[in-house]
N, C-alpha and C positions, 0 to 999 in steps of 0.2 A: 446441148446434151452433155451429160456427165456419165462416164464409165466409172463405176465404183468397184474398187478392187480390195478384197479382204486379205488378211494376214495368214500366218502359219496355221494350218490345220482347221481353218474356220470355213464358213460358207457364206453365200451371197445375201442371206437374210439375218446375219449375225446381229444380235441386239445391241452390241457395243460398237460404236463408231460407224459401222457399215449401215445398219438400218436407220439410225437417226439422219444420216446424210441422204440415203436413198429415198426415204420418205419425206424428210424435211425440205429438201431442195425443190421438190415439186410445188411446194407452197410459194416458192420464189421464182416460178416460171421456168424451171429447168426440167427437162425430161431426163430420167435417170435409168441406167441399166447396170445392175450389179451382176457380175459374172463369176463363175466358178473357176478358180485358178487351180493349177496342179497342186496336189497335196500328197503327203506321205502318211504313214500310219501315225497314230497318236504316240507321242514320246520320241519321235524321230529327232535326231540331233540336227541343229541348224545347218552344219556343214554338209549333211546328207542331201540337202535340197539342191545343191549345185548340179547334181545329175539330172534334175528335171527342168532346169532353166531353158533348155532347148524347146520345151513344150509351150513356153510362155508366148512367143510371138503369134502363133496361130490363134490363141485365145483372144488376144487384144486386137489382132487384125480382123477376126470375125465380128467382134463387138463394134469396131469402127465401121465395118461394111454394113452391119445391121442398122446402125444409127444413120449412115448415109442414105440407105434405102428408105428410111422413114422421113427423109427430108431435113435432117438435122444439119445445120450449117456450121455452128460453132460447137466444138467438141473439146471437153476437158477430161483428163484422167485424174481421178481423186482416189488415192490408194493409201492403205494403212499397213505399217509394219513391213513384213516380208513382201506383201503385195506392192508396197512402194519400191522396195529393192527390185522386185521383178519388173515393175513398170519402168524404172530407170534403166534397167538392162535392155528392155525393149526399145525405149525411146533413144538410147544411145547407139543402137545398131540397125534400126529398121526405119524406113520411111513411115511417117505417121500423119494422120489428119488432126492430131491433137494440137489445139492452140495454146494449151497450158497444162501444167502438171502440178498438182497439189499433193505433196508427200507428207503423210502424217505418221510420226513416230518411226522414221526411217533411220536405220543405223548404218555404219560403214566399217564394221569390224571384220568383214569377210576377208579371209586370207587369200582367196582366189580373186585376182584382179578382174577376171571376167564378170564376176557377180558383185563386185564391191561398188557400193553406191557412190562413194566419193570419186572413184575412177569413172563411173558412168556419167556423173554430173559434168565432167570435163568435156563431154561430147554433146551435151544437150543445150540447145540455143533458144528454146521457147521459154516463156515465163514460167518460173518455178517458185512455189512457196513451200519451204521446208518448215513444217509446223510440228511442234512437239510441246510436251508439258514440262513444267519446271520439276515435276516429280516423276519424270519418265523413267524408263529402264536405264540402268547404267550404260549399256551399249549405245543407246541413243544419245544420252548426255555426254558421254566421253568422246564421241565422234562428231559432235556438232561442229567443232572447228575444222576438222578434216573435210566434212561435207561443204562447209562454207568455202574452203580453199578450192574444192572441186568445182564449185559454181562460180568462182571468182571472175572468170572470163565473161560470164553472162550478166550483163547489166540488169537483166530482168529476173535475177535470182535474189530471193530474200529469205531470211529466217524469221520465224515468229515463235515466241515462247508464250504459252498460256499458263499464267501463274496458278499454281495449285493443282494442275491437271496431272494425272498419271498416264501411263501408256494407253489405257483404255478410256480415258476421259470419264471415269466413273463419277456419276453425279454432276457431270459438267456438260451434258449434251447441249444446253443452250449456248454455252461459251464456244463449244466446238462448231456448232451450226453458225454462230455469229461470225467466226473466223472464216468459214467456208463462204458464207454469203458475201462478206466484205471483199474477199479476194476475187471471187467469181464475178462480182458486179462490174469489173473492168472489161469484161469480154462481151 
């Protein structure tokens, strides 16, 4: 099963990134569950989200429990943007049933070390794919090396760049889905 996590100010059926994975992976034998993460008002500054990170664990724990109740044995967290940062925060601090973590368009420019993805990656030991586009947001591109260093202890950490993709994989759902299918096939 896959828990699919959206980014800043979005929702579980968002047509970019989230919906293509949520729907598309069912065609590859995966059960998917897209969950609502804590969000703030539209236009909230990125740093304002730090205050709601304590709400993250309960959401992911509930999703994991639901998947377990449904008999799901292998669980992956697939998350986009701030949802990936929230998921890395969760995975670095809480016990989890997740066998792997696919972070899409995750940045590591947060000043608060508690919510900085590169810092969180230092504590994650499950397989991680750090996936982003060659035309991603500057914060994603500029922190790729920092994230790679954060995951350096983990022999199952990898980065993958999708050539031509932007932060939302506009017009590139097939390439996005292909990357998710290829990585998840190892589980």
